[in-house]
N, C-alpha and C positions, 0 to 999 in steps of 0.2 A: 548375563551381566548380575553381580552381585548386587542387591538393592541394601540401602541403609538407611538410619532415620537422621533427621537434622532439626535443629531449633533455629529458627530465623527471625529477624526483626525486619518488617516491613514500614517504609517511609511512603506512603501512599497520598497522592493528591485526591482531595475531597473538594469538590465544586457543585453546589445546588443547582445552578443554570449557566446559561451563557453571560449574564450580567453579574453574577456572585464573584466577588475578588478571588475566593479558592483559597485553599491553605493545605498543609501537609498534616497528617495524622499518623502516629506511630503504633504499630501493632505486633505484637510478639505471635510467632506461629510455631507452634511445637510439634514435635514427632509426624513430622512431614516426610514422605517416603521420598526417596532419590528418584523413583521411577514414576511419580507423579508429574503430568504436565504442569506449565506454569498456570494456567486457567483451574486445573482441577485444585491445586493449592489454594487458589483466590477461593475458590468454590467452599472448601473446607473452613476456612476463615470467614465467609458471609454466613455459612450454617451456624457458625458459633454466634456471630453477632447477633442474627435473627433470634436464636434461642434467648439472648441477653435483651432482647427489645430493642437494638440499634439498629440503625439504617445500614442495608448492607451496601457493599462497593459496587457502583453500576460499572459495568464494562461490556462492550459488544463481542459476541460469539456467534458462530452459525454451525459451520461443518466441523469444525475442530479437526480439521484434516489437511489444512495448508493450502486450501482451495478457494476460499471465498474473500479472505483479506479482510474481514472484519474485526480481526483480533488486533486491533492497532494500539500498542502501547510503547512508551519510550520506557526501558528497563536499564538502569544504571547509564543513562546518558546514549544509550543506543536502540534506535526503533527495532523492535521484536526481541532485543537482547543480545547476548553475547555470541551466540552460534551464527554463523554465515549460512546464508541461503536457508534460512529457518524462519517460520512465522512463530509468534507468539504461542498459539496453541499446540505447536511441535515442540517447542522449547521445553526440555525436562529437567525436572530439579537438580539431576547430577550435574548440570552446568555451573552450580553452587556449592558452596562448602558450609559445614557445620558452623553456626554462629555469624554468618555473613549478614551484613545489614544490605538490604535492596531497597532501592529507590526506583518506585513506579509512578509514571507521569503519563498524561495522554499526549497526542501528537500537537506539537505546538507551531500553529499556522494561522494566520487571520483568515484564510479562507477556510480554515477548518475550525468554526467556532465550537466551544465545548458544549455538550448537550448535558451532560452529568457525569462527574467524577472523571473516569478515564474515558468516557464516551466522547466522540466527536462527529460533527455531521459532515460528512464527505460528499455532500450533494453536489458540490462543485463539479466533481469528477463526472457526475451523472450528466450533468448540462452540458460540459464539453464533449462527451460522446454523442449527445442528442444533437449537439451543433453540426456532426458530420462524420461519426464513426459507423458508417454503414455503407453499404451497397444498393443500388436501386435496379439492377439486373434482375431479371425474372428467372430465377434458378430452376423452376418448375420442380418435377420430380427427380429423386437421385438418379445420378449417372454413372456410368463408370469412370474410376478415378483417373483414367489415363485419356479420357475424352478432350481434356484441356489441358495441354502441354505446359508444363512448368519446369524451368530449369531447376536443378537438385539444387544448387548453391541458394537460389531466391526461395525455394519451398522451404528449406532448413532456416533462412533468415526470419522468414515468414511466421514459422512455427514458433521461433524461438521469441519473437517480439509479441506473440500472441498469448504466450504464457503469462503476461502480466496480468496480476490479479486485482490491480486498481486499489491496493491497499492504503497507499498514501506514505509508505516508509521513506521515499524519494524524497518528499516534501518535506517530512521531519528531520531527514538528515542534512538537508541544504540550509547553509546559512541564509541564503535569501528564501527560503520557502517556495523554491522553483518547482514546477511540475513538467518540466521539459522532459524527463525522462518517461514519464507517464504518457503524454501527449505524443512522443517521438515514437514511442512503442504502439501505440493504436493508428497512428498514421501509416508506420512502416509496415505494419501485417497486412493493411489492406493495399498499400503503394506497391508492394512488391509481387502481387498476383494480378491476373489479367482481369479477374472480376470487379477488382477495385479500380480499375483504368478510367470509367467514365466521370467520376467523380474526383479524380485525382487532384486537379487543380483547385477547385471549390473546396475540396475537404480541409486541406491543409490552412487554408487561410480563415475558414470558418471556425475551426478548432483553436488556432492561435489566437483568434480575436476573442472567443469565450474564454480562453485560459486569461488573456489580459482583463477581461471583463470581471472575472472572478477575483482578481487581487493578488495571485502568484506572483513572486519576484522572477528575477531574471537567471539566467543561468550564467555562471562565472566560471564553468569548467573545472570545479574542484575534484569531481568525482564521487564526491560523497554517496551520491544517489546509488551509484552502481555498487558501491561496496556494502550498502546496507539493505540493496533490493534483496528479499526472500527468494525471488526467483532469478536473481543475478541477470537482470536486462542489462545488455551492453550500451553504453554511452555512445556507440558508433550509431545507434539509431538518432541521436540528438544530431549528429552530423547530417545523417539523411534527412531527418526533419528539416534542417536548415537550408539544404540543397532543393527540396521539393517546395519550400516556401519562395525561394529565390526563382526557381522555374516559373512557379506561378506568377510572380511579380514580373518577369522578363516577357512573358507570353501575353502581356497586356489582359490578362483574365481578372484584374481589379474592376470592381464597378465603383 
């Protein structure tokens, strides 16, 4: 693919900490290659700002391979930007045109307080996982893959749910800042497998209770979460989560 250079204008959210009001600042970024990733483009801008003695734009990143989920940004109103099924670090500048004005913000949710600039604290997700996203069975040494029979459709659904990277795009996309797609993916991939059976009832109620405690909103089935998820997690997992929660309630497994 032929690459080309472009000149862009960025409106970037700058915020010193979680209690600062925050504001947008505008930057001109010139001679950007169309084959750069979005994060590489910000790297170029930050290098220039550091050389000028200015504070660089703070943003989260790690793998830059679409795996870790840390590169959480809202770009022109869409979590992770305009490409479907793509994290910010895998978004390339050819998605934009020369002369474009691009607005970059952090994920907006009370449960994701801004740390600085484009960085948010997604520790709420970690606490939801700690509340029940595990199995207690002793797995021992590696065993043959066929020693525990799992139906093909359930195995496929479990793997699909497990592909969730916990980036929080579902929360940022939802008008209610709901975490239901994330929680449902974590509940589903364990509920579908025999290894997850022992804690099945306790897991769903513990994780939902923690989700509510963290201050996430409720789900109203607008499907914005599925549309913006970089791993294209299905909203069918939310239906499964609701069924698991109902079964736990009807089983009398509440304390």
